[in-house]
Each structure stands twice: as C-alpha cells, then as structure tokens.
PQR file of N, CA, C, O and H, with PARSE charges and radii, in Angstrom:
ATOM      1  N   MET A   1       0.842  -1.181   0.000 -0.4000 1.5000
ATOM      2  CA  MET A   1       0.000   0.000   0.000 -0.0000 2.0000
ATOM      3  C   MET A   1       0.888   1.246   0.000  0.5500 1.7000
ATOM      4  O   MET A   1       1.813   1.341   0.807 -0.5500 1.4000
ATOM      5  N   PRO A   2       0.619   2.198  -0.892 -0.5600 1.5000
ATOM      6  CA  PRO A   2       1.419   3.424  -0.952  0.2800 2.0000
ATOM      7  C   PRO A   2       1.277   4.260   0.313  0.5500 1.7000
ATOM      8  O   PRO A   2       0.319   4.116   1.073 -0.5500 1.4000
ATOM      9  N   MET A   3       2.243   5.124   0.514 -0.4000 1.5000
ATOM     10  CA  MET A   3       2.251   6.013   1.676 -0.0000 2.0000
ATOM     11  C   MET A   3       1.860   7.418   1.212  0.5500 1.7000
ATOM     12  O   MET A   3       2.524   7.965   0.332 -0.5500 1.4000
ATOM     13  H   MET A   3       3.020   5.240  -0.104  0.4000 1.0000
ATOM     14  N   PRO A   4       0.820   8.013   1.765 -0.5600 1.5000
ATOM     15  CA  PRO A   4       0.403   9.345   1.330  0.2800 2.0000
ATOM     16  C   PRO A   4       1.402  10.436   1.745  0.5500 1.7000
ATOM     17  O   PRO A   4       2.049  10.339   2.788 -0.5500 1.4000
ATOM     18  N   ALA A   5       1.509  11.461   0.916 -0.4000 1.5000
ATOM     19  CA  ALA A   5       2.435  12.566   1.167 -0.0000 2.0000
ATOM     20  C   ALA A   5       2.239  13.197   2.545  0.5500 1.7000
ATOM     21  O   ALA A   5       3.231  13.488   3.213 -0.5500 1.4000
ATOM     22  H   ALA A   5       0.983  11.539   0.069  0.4000 1.0000
ATOM     23  N   PRO A   6       0.993  13.424   3.006 -0.5600 1.5000
ATOM     24  CA  PRO A   6       0.835  14.023   4.340  0.2800 2.0000
ATOM     25  C   PRO A   6       1.431  13.163   5.458  0.5500 1.7000
ATOM     26  O   PRO A   6       1.907  13.698   6.459 -0.5500 1.4000
ATOM     27  N   ALA A   7       1.411  11.847   5.299 -0.4000 1.5000
ATOM     28  CA  ALA A   7       2.000  10.963   6.315 -0.0000 2.0000
ATOM     29  C   ALA A   7       3.518  11.099   6.331  0.5500 1.7000
ATOM     30  O   ALA A   7       4.138  11.077   7.394 -0.5500 1.4000
ATOM     31  H   ALA A   7       1.025  11.412   4.486  0.4000 1.0000
ATOM     32  N   ILE A   8       4.110  11.239   5.153 -0.4000 1.5000
ATOM     33  CA  ILE A   8       5.568  11.429   5.065 -0.0000 2.0000
ATOM     34  C   ILE A   8       5.939  12.746   5.737  0.5500 1.7000
ATOM     35  O   ILE A   8       6.862  12.805   6.549 -0.5500 1.4000
ATOM     36  H   ILE A   8       3.606  11.257   4.289  0.4000 1.0000
ATOM     37  N   GLU A   9       5.210  13.792   5.388 -0.4000 1.5000
ATOM     38  CA  GLU A   9       5.475  15.111   5.974 -0.0000 2.0000
ATOM     39  C   GLU A   9       5.318  15.080   7.490  0.5500 1.7000
ATOM     40  O   GLU A   9       6.134  15.660   8.206 -0.5500 1.4000
ATOM     41  H   GLU A   9       4.460  13.744   4.728  0.4000 1.0000
ATOM     42  N   ALA A  10       4.296  14.421   7.982 -0.4000 1.5000
ATOM     43  CA  ALA A  10       4.062  14.353   9.427 -0.0000 2.0000
ATOM     44  C   ALA A  10       5.212  13.657  10.148  0.5500 1.7000
ATOM     45  O   ALA A  10       5.634  14.099  11.216 -0.5500 1.4000
ATOM     46  H   ALA A  10       3.633  13.950   7.401  0.4000 1.0000
ATOM     47  N   MET A  11       5.716  12.577   9.574 -0.4000 1.5000
ATOM     48  CA  MET A  11       6.832  11.860  10.203 -0.0000 2.0000
ATOM     49  C   MET A  11       8.087  12.731  10.243  0.5500 1.7000
ATOM     50  O   MET A  11       8.814  12.742  11.236 -0.5500 1.4000
ATOM     51  H   MET A  11       5.373  12.217   8.706  0.4000 1.0000
ATOM     52  N   ILE A  12       8.331  13.456   9.160 -0.4000 1.5000
ATOM     53  CA  ILE A  12       9.504  14.339   9.106 -0.0000 2.0000
ATOM     54  C   ILE A  12       9.340  15.478  10.107  0.5500 1.7000
ATOM     55  O   ILE A  12      10.284  15.819  10.820 -0.5500 1.4000
ATOM     56  H   ILE A  12       7.740  13.447   8.353  0.4000 1.0000
ATOM     57  N   LYS A  13       8.139  16.070  10.164 -0.4000 1.5000
ATOM     58  CA  LYS A  13       7.893  17.190  11.081 -0.0000 2.0000
ATOM     59  C   LYS A  13       7.940  16.749  12.545  0.5500 1.7000
ATOM     60  O   LYS A  13       8.273  17.548  13.420 -0.5500 1.4000
ATOM     61  H   LYS A  13       7.372  15.793   9.585  0.4000 1.0000
ATOM     62  N   THR A  14       7.611  15.497  12.814 -0.4000 1.5000
ATOM     63  CA  THR A  14       7.717  14.980  14.180 -0.0000 2.0000
ATOM     64  C   THR A  14       9.183  14.965  14.611  0.5500 1.7000
ATOM     65  O   THR A  14       9.502  15.322  15.745 -0.5500 1.4000
ATOM     66  H   THR A  14       7.341  14.848  12.103  0.4000 1.0000
ATOM     67  N   ALA A  15      10.065  14.553  13.714 -0.4000 1.5000
ATOM     68  CA  ALA A  15      11.492  14.482  14.025 -0.0000 2.0000
ATOM     69  C   ALA A  15      12.163  15.852  13.986  0.5500 1.7000
ATOM     70  O   ALA A  15      13.112  16.104  14.729 -0.5500 1.4000
ATOM     71  H   ALA A  15       9.806  14.263  12.793  0.4000 1.0000
ATOM     72  N   PHE A  16      11.671  16.728  13.124 -0.4000 1.5000
ATOM     73  CA  PHE A  16      12.259  18.059  12.937 -0.0000 2.0000
ATOM     74  C   PHE A  16      11.132  19.094  12.973  0.5500 1.7000
ATOM     75  O   PHE A  16      10.682  19.540  11.918 -0.5500 1.4000
ATOM     76  H   PHE A  16      10.900  16.523  12.522  0.4000 1.0000
ATOM     77  N   PRO A  17      10.668  19.483  14.159 -0.5600 1.5000
ATOM     78  CA  PRO A  17       9.505  20.375  14.274  0.2800 2.0000
ATOM     79  C   PRO A  17       9.663  21.713  13.553  0.5500 1.7000
ATOM     80  O   PRO A  17       8.671  22.312  13.139 -0.5500 1.4000
ATOM     81  N   ASP A  18      10.903  22.185  13.400 -0.4000 1.5000
ATOM     82  CA  ASP A  18      11.130  23.466  12.744 -0.0000 2.0000
ATOM     83  C   ASP A  18      11.228  23.333  11.226  0.5500 1.7000
ATOM     84  O   ASP A  18      11.383  24.336  10.530 -0.5500 1.4000
ATOM     85  H   ASP A  18      11.709  21.698  13.736  0.4000 1.0000
ATOM     86  N   ALA A  19      11.141  22.134  10.715 -0.4000 1.5000
ATOM     87  CA  ALA A  19      11.404  21.880   9.297 -0.0000 2.0000
ATOM     88  C   ALA A  19      10.365  22.520   8.386  0.5500 1.7000
ATOM     89  O   ALA A  19       9.178  22.603   8.699 -0.5500 1.4000
ATOM     90  H   ALA A  19      11.015  21.319  11.280  0.4000 1.0000
ATOM     91  N   VAL A  20      10.869  22.965   7.253 -0.4000 1.5000
ATOM     92  CA  VAL A  20      10.031  23.363   6.136 -0.0000 2.0000
ATOM     93  C   VAL A  20      10.100  22.174   5.184  0.5500 1.7000
ATOM     94  O   VAL A  20      11.179  21.815   4.711 -0.5500 1.4000
ATOM     95  H   VAL A  20      11.834  22.898   6.998  0.4000 1.0000
ATOM     96  N   VAL A  21       8.958  21.566   4.906 -0.4000 1.5000
ATOM     97  CA  VAL A  21       8.919  20.336   4.118 -0.0000 2.0000
ATOM     98  C   VAL A  21       8.043  20.549   2.889  0.5500 1.7000
ATOM     99  O   VAL A  21       6.917  21.037   2.989 -0.5500 1.4000
ATOM    100  H   VAL A  21       8.082  21.857   5.290  0.4000 1.0000
ATOM    101  N   GLU A  22       8.575  20.176   1.734 -0.4000 1.5000
ATOM    102  CA  GLU A  22       7.802  20.198   0.489 -0.0000 2.0000
ATOM    103  C   GLU A  22       7.897  18.807  -0.118  0.5500 1.7000
ATOM    104  O   GLU A  22       8.993  18.282  -0.313 -0.5500 1.4000
ATOM    105  H   GLU A  22       9.489  19.780   1.652  0.4000 1.0000
ATOM    106  N   ILE A  23       6.753  18.216  -0.416 -0.4000 1.5000
ATOM    107  CA  ILE A  23       6.725  16.874  -0.980 -0.0000 2.0000
ATOM    108  C   ILE A  23       5.948  16.906  -2.282  0.5500 1.7000
ATOM    109  O   ILE A  23       4.855  17.469  -2.359 -0.5500 1.4000
ATOM    110  H   ILE A  23       5.863  18.643  -0.257  0.4000 1.0000
ATOM    111  N   ILE A  24       6.532  16.289  -3.314 -0.4000 1.5000
ATOM    112  CA  ILE A  24       5.908  16.225  -4.638 -0.0000 2.0000
ATOM    113  C   ILE A  24       5.786  14.756  -5.031  0.5500 1.7000
ATOM    114  O   ILE A  24       6.749  13.995  -4.936 -0.5500 1.4000
ATOM    115  H   ILE A  24       7.419  15.832  -3.252  0.4000 1.0000
ATOM    116  N   ASP A  25       4.602  14.371  -5.468 -0.4000 1.5000
ATOM    117  CA  ASP A  25       4.373  13.004  -5.978 -0.0000 2.0000
ATOM    118  C   ASP A  25       4.859  12.994  -7.432  0.5500 1.7000
ATOM    119  O   ASP A  25       4.214  13.565  -8.311 -0.5500 1.4000
ATOM    120  H   ASP A  25       3.820  14.989  -5.545  0.4000 1.0000
ATOM    121  N   LEU A  26       5.978  12.354  -7.674 -0.4000 1.5000
ATOM    122  CA  LEU A  26       6.619  12.404  -8.982 -0.0000 2.0000
ATOM    123  C   LEU A  26       5.871  11.640 -10.072  0.5500 1.7000
ATOM    124  O   LEU A  26       5.866  12.066 -11.227 -0.5500 1.4000
ATOM    125  H   LEU A  26       6.502  11.890  -6.960  0.4000 1.0000
ATOM    126  N   ALA A  27       5.250  10.540  -9.731 -0.4000 1.5000
ATOM    127  CA  ALA A  27       4.621   9.686 -10.738 -0.0000 2.0000
ATOM    128  C   ALA A  27       3.099   9.652 -10.620  0.5500 1.7000
ATOM    129  O   ALA A  27       2.426   9.015 -11.431 -0.5500 1.4000
ATOM    130  H   ALA A  27       5.253  10.193  -8.793  0.4000 1.0000
ATOM    131  N   GLY A  28       2.561  10.331  -9.622 -0.4000 1.5000
ATOM    132  CA  GLY A  28       1.116  10.325  -9.422 -0.0000 2.0000
ATOM    133  C   GLY A  28       0.585   9.008  -8.893  0.5500 1.7000
ATOM    134  O   GLY A  28      -0.617   8.747  -8.940 -0.5500 1.4000
ATOM    135  H   GLY A  28       3.108  10.848  -8.964  0.4000 1.0000
ATOM    136  N   ASP A  29       1.501   8.167  -8.381 -0.4000 1.5000
ATOM    137  CA  ASP A  29       1.093   6.835  -7.918 -0.0000 2.0000
ATOM    138  C   ASP A  29       1.175   6.669  -6.405  0.5500 1.7000
ATOM    139  O   ASP A  29       0.898   5.589  -5.883 -0.5500 1.4000
ATOM    140  H   ASP A  29       2.477   8.379  -8.343  0.4000 1.0000
ATOM    141  N   GLY A  30       1.553   7.733  -5.698 -0.4000 1.5000
ATOM    142  CA  GLY A  30       1.677   7.650  -4.248 -0.0000 2.0000
ATOM    143  C   GLY A  30       2.830   6.784  -3.795  0.5500 1.7000
ATOM    144  O   GLY A  30       2.875   6.353  -2.643 -0.5500 1.4000
ATOM    145  H   GLY A  30       1.778   8.611  -6.122  0.4000 1.0000
ATOM    146  N   ASP A  31       3.757   6.529  -4.691 -0.4000 1.5000
ATOM    147  CA  ASP A  31       4.856   5.608  -4.403 -0.0000 2.0000
ATOM    148  C   ASP A  31       6.237   6.195  -4.704  0.5500 1.7000
ATOM    149  O   ASP A  31       7.248   5.686  -4.220 -0.5500 1.4000
ATOM    150  H   ASP A  31       3.720   6.879  -5.627  0.4000 1.0000
ATOM    151  N   HIS A  32       6.278   7.252  -5.494 -0.4000 1.5000
ATOM    152  CA  HIS A  32       7.543   7.879  -5.907 -0.0000 2.0000
ATOM    153  C   HIS A  32       7.447   9.379  -5.618  0.5500 1.7000
ATOM    154  O   HIS A  32       6.683  10.104  -6.255 -0.5500 1.4000
ATOM    155  H   HIS A  32       5.457   7.665  -5.887  0.4000 1.0000
ATOM    156  N   TYR A  33       8.237   9.821  -4.646 -0.4000 1.5000
ATOM    157  CA  TYR A  33       8.162  11.206  -4.197 -0.0000 2.0000
ATOM    158  C   TYR A  33       9.514  11.910  -4.294  0.5500 1.7000
ATOM    159  O   TYR A  33      10.573  11.282  -4.325 -0.5500 1.4000
ATOM    160  H   TYR A  33       8.858   9.232  -4.129  0.4000 1.0000
ATOM    161  N   ALA A  34       9.434  13.230  -4.340 -0.4000 1.5000
ATOM    162  CA  ALA A  34      10.598  14.092  -4.138 -0.0000 2.0000
ATOM    163  C   ALA A  34      10.276  14.929  -2.911  0.5500 1.7000
ATOM    164  O   ALA A  34       9.161  15.434  -2.773 -0.5500 1.4000
ATOM    165  H   ALA A  34       8.574  13.740  -4.315  0.4000 1.0000
ATOM    166  N   ALA A  35      11.249  15.077  -2.020 -0.4000 1.5000
ATOM    167  CA  ALA A  35      11.042  15.870  -0.810 -0.0000 2.0000
ATOM    168  C   ALA A  35      12.194  16.842  -0.630  0.5500 1.7000
ATOM    169  O   ALA A  35      13.361  16.493  -0.812 -0.5500 1.4000
ATOM    170  H   ALA A  35      12.155  14.668  -2.131  0.4000 1.0000
ATOM    171  N   THR A  36      11.847  18.052  -0.274 -0.4000 1.5000
ATOM    172  CA  THR A  36      12.829  19.047   0.122 -0.0000 2.0000
ATOM    173  C   THR A  36      12.569  19.332   1.590  0.5500 1.7000
ATOM    174  O   THR A  36      11.454  19.681   1.980 -0.5500 1.4000
ATOM    175  H   THR A  36      10.900  18.335  -0.126  0.4000 1.0000
ATOM    176  N   VAL A  37      13.613  19.180   2.400 -0.4000 1.5000
ATOM    177  CA  VAL A  37      13.490  19.368   3.844 -0.0000 2.0000
ATOM    178  C   VAL A  37      14.554  20.361   4.293  0.5500 1.7000
ATOM    179  O   VAL A  37      15.746  20.147   4.075 -0.5500 1.4000
ATOM    180  H   VAL A  37      14.518  18.897   2.083  0.4000 1.0000
ATOM    181  N   SER A  38      14.118  21.438   4.914 -0.4000 1.5000
ATOM    182  CA  SER A  38      15.030  22.436   5.461 -0.0000 2.0000
ATOM    183  C   SER A  38      14.817  22.502   6.966  0.5500 1.7000
ATOM    184  O   SER A  38      13.688  22.614   7.443 -0.5500 1.4000
ATOM    185  H   SER A  38      13.149  21.612   5.091  0.4000 1.0000
ATOM    186  N   SER A  39      15.923  22.432   7.710 -0.4000 1.5000
ATOM    187  CA  SER A  39      15.822  22.439   9.173 -0.0000 2.0000
ATOM    188  C   SER A  39      17.115  22.969   9.782  0.5500 1.7000
ATOM    189  O   SER A  39      18.201  22.765   9.240 -0.5500 1.4000
ATOM    190  H   SER A  39      16.841  22.341   7.323  0.4000 1.0000
ATOM    191  N   ALA A  40      16.984  23.645  10.902 -0.4000 1.5000
ATOM    192  CA  ALA A  40      18.163  24.095  11.645 -0.0000 2.0000
ATOM    193  C   ALA A  40      18.964  22.902  12.162  0.5500 1.7000
ATOM    194  O   ALA A  40      20.159  23.028  12.428 -0.5500 1.4000
ATOM    195  H   ALA A  40      16.102  23.811  11.342  0.4000 1.0000
ATOM    196  N   SER A  41      18.318  21.754  12.306 -0.4000 1.5000
ATOM    197  CA  SER A  41      19.002  20.544  12.778 -0.0000 2.0000
ATOM    198  C   SER A  41      20.112  20.094  11.833  0.5500 1.7000
ATOM    199  O   SER A  41      20.995  19.333  12.228 -0.5500 1.4000
ATOM    200  H   SER A  41      17.347  21.653  12.090  0.4000 1.0000
ATOM    201  N   PHE A  42      20.069  20.558  10.599 -0.4000 1.5000
ATOM    202  CA  PHE A  42      21.061  20.159   9.606 -0.0000 2.0000
ATOM    203  C   PHE A  42      22.299  21.059   9.618  0.5500 1.7000
ATOM    204  O   PHE A  42      23.263  20.798   8.898 -0.5500 1.4000
ATOM    205  H   PHE A  42      19.352  21.176  10.279  0.4000 1.0000
ATOM    206  N   GLN A  43      22.275  22.111  10.428 -0.4000 1.5000
ATOM    207  CA  GLN A  43      23.389  23.052  10.483 -0.0000 2.0000
ATOM    208  C   GLN A  43      24.673  22.335  10.882  0.5500 1.7000
ATOM    209  O   GLN A  43      24.727  21.689  11.929 -0.5500 1.4000
ATOM    210  H   GLN A  43      21.492  22.323  11.013  0.4000 1.0000
ATOM    211  N   GLY A  44      25.713  22.449  10.046 -0.4000 1.5000
ATOM    212  CA  GLY A  44      27.014  21.863  10.344 -0.0000 2.0000
ATOM    213  C   GLY A  44      27.077  20.354  10.148  0.5500 1.7000
ATOM    214  O   GLY A  44      28.060  19.723  10.535 -0.5500 1.4000
ATOM    215  H   GLY A  44      25.669  22.974   9.196  0.4000 1.0000
ATOM    216  N   VAL A  45      26.047  19.769   9.555 -0.4000 1.5000
ATOM    217  CA  VAL A  45      25.971  18.324   9.354 -0.0000 2.0000
ATOM    218  C   VAL A  45      26.163  18.036   7.860  0.5500 1.7000
ATOM    219  O   VAL A  45      25.615  18.748   7.018 -0.5500 1.4000
ATOM    220  H   VAL A  45      25.248  20.281   9.241  0.4000 1.0000
ATOM    221  N   SER A  46      26.928  17.008   7.533 -0.4000 1.5000
ATOM    222  CA  SER A  46      27.170  16.675   6.125 -0.0000 2.0000
ATOM    223  C   SER A  46      25.861  16.307   5.434  0.5500 1.7000
ATOM    224  O   SER A  46      24.897  15.897   6.080 -0.5500 1.4000
ATOM    225  H   SER A  46      27.373  16.430   8.216  0.4000 1.0000
ATOM    226  N   ARG A  47      25.843  16.458   4.124 -0.4000 1.5000
ATOM    227  CA  ARG A  47      24.640  16.145   3.348 -0.0000 2.0000
ATOM    228  C   ARG A  47      24.249  14.672   3.528  0.5500 1.7000
ATOM    229  O   ARG A  47      23.067  14.351   3.647 -0.5500 1.4000
ATOM    230  H   ARG A  47      26.626  16.791   3.599  0.4000 1.0000
ATOM    231  N   VAL A  48      25.232  13.794   3.547 -0.4000 1.5000
ATOM    232  CA  VAL A  48      24.948  12.365   3.739 -0.0000 2.0000
ATOM    233  C   VAL A  48      24.272  12.138   5.092  0.5500 1.7000
ATOM    234  O   VAL A  48      23.286  11.405   5.173 -0.5500 1.4000
ATOM    235  H   VAL A  48      26.193  14.054   3.450  0.4000 1.0000
ATOM    236  N   LYS A  49      24.781  12.750   6.135 -0.4000 1.5000
ATOM    237  CA  LYS A  49      24.208  12.606   7.474 -0.0000 2.0000
ATOM    238  C   LYS A  49      22.802  13.219   7.531  0.5500 1.7000
ATOM    239  O   LYS A  49      21.916  12.676   8.190 -0.5500 1.4000
ATOM    240  H   LYS A  49      25.581  13.346   6.069  0.4000 1.0000
ATOM    241  N   GLN A  50      22.599  14.344   6.844 -0.4000 1.5000
ATOM    242  CA  GLN A  50      21.269  14.955   6.789 -0.0000 2.0000
ATOM    243  C   GLN A  50      20.257  13.966   6.204  0.5500 1.7000
ATOM    244  O   GLN A  50      19.157  13.802   6.732 -0.5500 1.4000
ATOM    245  H   GLN A  50      23.319  14.785   6.308  0.4000 1.0000
ATOM    246  N   HIS A  51      20.642  13.319   5.116 -0.4000 1.5000
ATOM    247  CA  HIS A  51      19.752  12.354   4.475 -0.0000 2.0000
ATOM    248  C   HIS A  51      19.496  11.169   5.404  0.5500 1.7000
ATOM    249  O   HIS A  51      18.371  10.679   5.499 -0.5500 1.4000
ATOM    250  H   HIS A  51      21.535  13.453   4.687  0.4000 1.0000
ATOM    251  N   GLN A  52      20.534  10.717   6.081 -0.4000 1.5000
ATOM    252  CA  GLN A  52      20.371   9.611   7.032 -0.0000 2.0000
ATOM    253  C   GLN A  52      19.403  10.003   8.147  0.5500 1.7000
ATOM    254  O   GLN A  52      18.607   9.181   8.599 -0.5500 1.4000
ATOM    255  H   GLN A  52      21.448  11.115   6.004  0.4000 1.0000
ATOM    256  N   MET A  53      19.472  11.256   8.589 -0.4000 1.5000
ATOM    257  CA  MET A  53      18.576  11.736   9.632 -0.0000 2.0000
ATOM    258  C   MET A  53      17.115  11.698   9.167  0.5500 1.7000
ATOM    259  O   MET A  53      16.224  11.312   9.924 -0.5500 1.4000
ATOM    260  H   MET A  53      20.120  11.925   8.222  0.4000 1.0000
ATOM    261  N   VAL A  54      16.883  12.101   7.918 -0.4000 1.5000
ATOM    262  CA  VAL A  54      15.517  12.081   7.380 -0.0000 2.0000
ATOM    263  C   VAL A  54      15.041  10.643   7.226  0.5500 1.7000
ATOM    264  O   VAL A  54      13.909  10.324   7.589 -0.5500 1.4000
ATOM    265  H   VAL A  54      17.606  12.415   7.303  0.4000 1.0000
ATOM    266  N   TYR A  55      15.897   9.768   6.689 -0.4000 1.5000
ATOM    267  CA  TYR A  55      15.507   8.359   6.542 -0.0000 2.0000
ATOM    268  C   TYR A  55      15.196   7.748   7.911  0.5500 1.7000
ATOM    269  O   TYR A  55      14.267   6.948   8.030 -0.5500 1.4000
ATOM    270  H   TYR A  55      16.817  10.026   6.394  0.4000 1.0000
ATOM    271  N   ALA A  56      15.950   8.110   8.933 -0.4000 1.5000
ATOM    272  CA  ALA A  56      15.681   7.615  10.283 -0.0000 2.0000
ATOM    273  C   ALA A  56      14.306   8.098  10.763  0.5500 1.7000
ATOM    274  O   ALA A  56      13.587   7.365  11.441 -0.5500 1.4000
ATOM    275  H   ALA A  56      16.704   8.759   8.837  0.4000 1.0000
ATOM    276  N   ALA A  57      13.952   9.328  10.407 -0.4000 1.5000
ATOM    277  CA  ALA A  57      12.654   9.875  10.797 -0.0000 2.0000
ATOM    278  C   ALA A  57      11.501   9.103  10.155  0.5500 1.7000
ATOM    279  O   ALA A  57      10.382   9.114  10.669 -0.5500 1.4000
ATOM    280  H   ALA A  57      14.536   9.924   9.856  0.4000 1.0000
ATOM    281  N   LEU A  58      11.771   8.437   9.042 -0.4000 1.5000
ATOM    282  CA  LEU A  58      10.736   7.675   8.340 -0.0000 2.0000
ATOM    283  C   LEU A  58      10.565   6.271   8.909  0.5500 1.7000
ATOM    284  O   LEU A  58       9.744   5.490   8.428 -0.5500 1.4000
ATOM    285  H   LEU A  58      12.679   8.428   8.624  0.4000 1.0000
ATOM    286  N   LYS A  59      11.340   5.962   9.928 -0.4000 1.5000
ATOM    287  CA  LYS A  59      11.185   4.745  10.747 -0.0000 2.0000
ATOM    288  C   LYS A  59      10.991   3.461   9.943  0.5500 1.7000
ATOM    289  O   LYS A  59      10.042   2.710  10.173 -0.5500 1.4000
ATOM    290  H   LYS A  59      12.007   6.596  10.319  0.4000 1.0000
ATOM    291  N   GLY A  60      11.898   3.218   9.000 -0.4000 1.5000
ATOM    292  CA  GLY A  60      11.873   1.961   8.260 -0.0000 2.0000
ATOM    293  C   GLY A  60      10.842   1.867   7.150  0.5500 1.7000
ATOM    294  O   GLY A  60      10.674   0.798   6.563 -0.5500 1.4000
ATOM    295  H   GLY A  60      12.668   3.827   8.814  0.4000 1.0000
ATOM    296  N   LYS A  61      10.150   2.951   6.849 -0.4000 1.5000
ATOM    297  CA  LYS A  61       9.139   2.925   5.777 -0.0000 2.0000
ATOM    298  C   LYS A  61       9.776   2.892   4.386  0.5500 1.7000
ATOM    299  O   LYS A  61       9.152   2.431   3.430 -0.5500 1.4000
ATOM    300  H   LYS A  61      10.286   3.819   7.326  0.4000 1.0000
ATOM    301  N   MET A  62      11.025   3.384   4.268 -0.4000 1.5000
ATOM    302  CA  MET A  62      11.717   3.373   2.974 -0.0000 2.0000
ATOM    303  C   MET A  62      11.905   1.939   2.502  0.5500 1.7000
ATOM    304  O   MET A  62      12.311   1.065   3.268 -0.5500 1.4000
ATOM    305  H   MET A  62      11.532   3.758   5.044  0.4000 1.0000
ATOM    306  N   GLY A  63      11.605   1.716   1.242 -0.4000 1.5000
ATOM    307  CA  GLY A  63      11.766   0.386   0.677 -0.0000 2.0000
ATOM    308  C   GLY A  63      10.562  -0.509   0.908  0.5500 1.7000
ATOM    309  O   GLY A  63      10.476  -1.601   0.345 -0.5500 1.4000
ATOM    310  H   GLY A  63      11.275   2.426   0.620  0.4000 1.0000
ATOM    311  N   GLY A  64       9.636  -0.053   1.730 -0.4000 1.5000
ATOM    312  CA  GLY A  64       8.406  -0.808   1.986 -0.0000 2.0000
ATOM    313  C   GLY A  64       7.222   0.001   1.492  0.5500 1.7000
ATOM    314  O   GLY A  64       6.923   0.027   0.299 -0.5500 1.4000
ATOM    315  H   GLY A  64       9.705   0.834   2.187  0.4000 1.0000
ATOM    316  N   GLU A  65       6.548   0.665   2.434 -0.4000 1.5000
ATOM    317  CA  GLU A  65       5.421   1.518   2.062 -0.0000 2.0000
ATOM    318  C   GLU A  65       5.850   2.671   1.169  0.5500 1.7000
ATOM    319  O   GLU A  65       5.088   3.119   0.311 -0.5500 1.4000
ATOM    320  H   GLU A  65       6.791   0.644   3.403  0.4000 1.0000
ATOM    321  N   LEU A  66       7.062   3.146   1.372 -0.4000 1.5000
ATOM    322  CA  LEU A  66       7.597   4.256   0.596 -0.0000 2.0000
ATOM    323  C   LEU A  66       8.674   3.704  -0.320  0.5500 1.7000
ATOM    324  O   LEU A  66       9.785   3.408   0.120 -0.5500 1.4000
ATOM    325  H   LEU A  66       7.680   2.783   2.069  0.4000 1.0000
ATOM    326  N   HIS A  67       8.339   3.569  -1.596 -0.4000 1.5000
ATOM    327  CA  HIS A  67       9.225   2.908  -2.551 -0.0000 2.0000
ATOM    328  C   HIS A  67      10.422   3.778  -2.930  0.5500 1.7000
ATOM    329  O   HIS A  67      11.558   3.303  -2.919 -0.5500 1.4000
ATOM    330  H   HIS A  67       7.437   3.810  -1.953  0.4000 1.0000
ATOM    331  N   ALA A  68      10.178   5.046  -3.264 -0.4000 1.5000
ATOM    332  CA  ALA A  68      11.265   5.904  -3.734 -0.0000 2.0000
ATOM    333  C   ALA A  68      11.087   7.325  -3.207  0.5500 1.7000
ATOM    334  O   ALA A  68       9.990   7.882  -3.226 -0.5500 1.4000
ATOM    335  H   ALA A  68       9.255   5.432  -3.273  0.4000 1.0000
ATOM    336  N   LEU A  69      12.186   7.892  -2.740 -0.4000 1.5000
ATOM    337  CA  LEU A  69      12.169   9.259  -2.233 -0.0000 2.0000
ATOM    338  C   LEU A  69      13.427   9.981  -2.707  0.5500 1.7000
ATOM    339  O   LEU A  69      14.538   9.685  -2.267 -0.5500 1.4000
ATOM    340  H   LEU A  69      13.078   7.440  -2.724  0.4000 1.0000
ATOM    341  N   GLN A  70      13.227  10.922  -3.605 -0.4000 1.5000
ATOM    342  CA  GLN A  70      14.309  11.795  -4.053 -0.0000 2.0000
ATOM    343  C   GLN A  70      14.425  12.892  -2.999  0.5500 1.7000
ATOM    344  O   GLN A  70      13.484  13.661  -2.801 -0.5500 1.4000
ATOM    345  H   GLN A  70      12.325  11.162  -3.963  0.4000 1.0000
ATOM    346  N   LEU A  71      15.558  12.971  -2.327 -0.4000 1.5000
ATOM    347  CA  LEU A  71      15.675  13.820  -1.146 -0.0000 2.0000
ATOM    348  C   LEU A  71      16.648  14.968  -1.380  0.5500 1.7000
ATOM    349  O   LEU A  71      17.741  14.787  -1.918 -0.5500 1.4000
ATOM    350  H   LEU A  71      16.322  12.346  -2.488  0.4000 1.0000
ATOM    351  N   ASN A  72      16.222  16.144  -0.962 -0.4000 1.5000
ATOM    352  CA  ASN A  72      17.045  17.337  -1.007 -0.0000 2.0000
ATOM    353  C   ASN A  72      16.944  17.982   0.363  0.5500 1.7000
ATOM    354  O   ASN A  72      15.841  18.281   0.821 -0.5500 1.4000
ATOM    355  H   ASN A  72      15.335  16.291  -0.524  0.4000 1.0000
ATOM    356  N   THR A  73      18.076  18.204   1.030 -0.4000 1.5000
ATOM    357  CA  THR A  73      18.059  18.784   2.383 -0.0000 2.0000
ATOM    358  C   THR A  73      18.875  20.065   2.427  0.5500 1.7000
ATOM    359  O   THR A  73      19.827  20.246   1.668 -0.5500 1.4000
ATOM    360  H   THR A  73      18.972  17.962   0.658  0.4000 1.0000
ATOM    361  N   HIS A  74      18.479  20.945   3.330 -0.4000 1.5000
ATOM    362  CA  HIS A  74      19.154  22.231   3.512 -0.0000 2.0000
ATOM    363  C   HIS A  74      19.110  22.626   4.989  0.5500 1.7000
ATOM    364  O   HIS A  74      18.148  22.333   5.699 -0.5500 1.4000
ATOM    365  H   HIS A  74      17.705  20.798   3.946  0.4000 1.0000
ATOM    366  N   ALA A  75      20.158  23.288   5.428 -0.4000 1.5000
ATOM    367  CA  ALA A  75      20.163  23.840   6.791 -0.0000 2.0000
ATOM    368  C   ALA A  75      19.489  25.210   6.756  0.5500 1.7000
ATOM    369  O   ALA A  75      19.672  25.977   5.811 -0.5500 1.4000
ATOM    370  H   ALA A  75      20.940  23.526   4.852  0.4000 1.0000
ATOM    371  N   LEU A  76      18.717  25.506   7.782 -0.4000 1.5000
ATOM    372  CA  LEU A  76      18.089  26.839   7.914 -0.0000 2.0000
ATOM    373  C   LEU A  76      19.056  27.778   8.585  0.5500 1.7000
ATOM    374  O   LEU A  76      18.735  28.947   8.795 -0.5500 1.4000
ATOM    375  H   LEU A  76      18.568  24.882   8.550  0.4000 1.0000
TER
END
C-alpha cells in the first residue's frame, strides 16, 4: 500500500519540528516522491548525514510503504 504525502510530511515534522517540508508526488502513484526538507538541525551536518537523519525519521518505511524518495536537504 502506498504512503500518502501528508503521512511522510508528518513523520519528518515529528522528528524536525522546525522543518520546512515540500513533498511532490513524482509519478502520481503515491509511491515515488521528491522531498525538500530544510531544518536548523542540519546546520554543520554533512549532506549524507542529513539524508540519514531524514531516513531515520521515516522509521523503516523506505523500501516498503515508501518505494522511492528523491531527497534534497538544507540547513536553515
């Protein structure tokens, strides 16, 4: 079962309350998304670590309910 964009955003916002999150359904199938996440939590953190932090916030949904996520992160 696909994961709806609001659920993805909610999980990210739970982990990063200050985050500005934009999610786009790339294929219109609820399974392939692009997300831009900006948070002060990313300040001074490598891009790889930022992505790992977001994937951790998704609590194992990647590869299951959430098939593909094109991720772009920025520090506020």
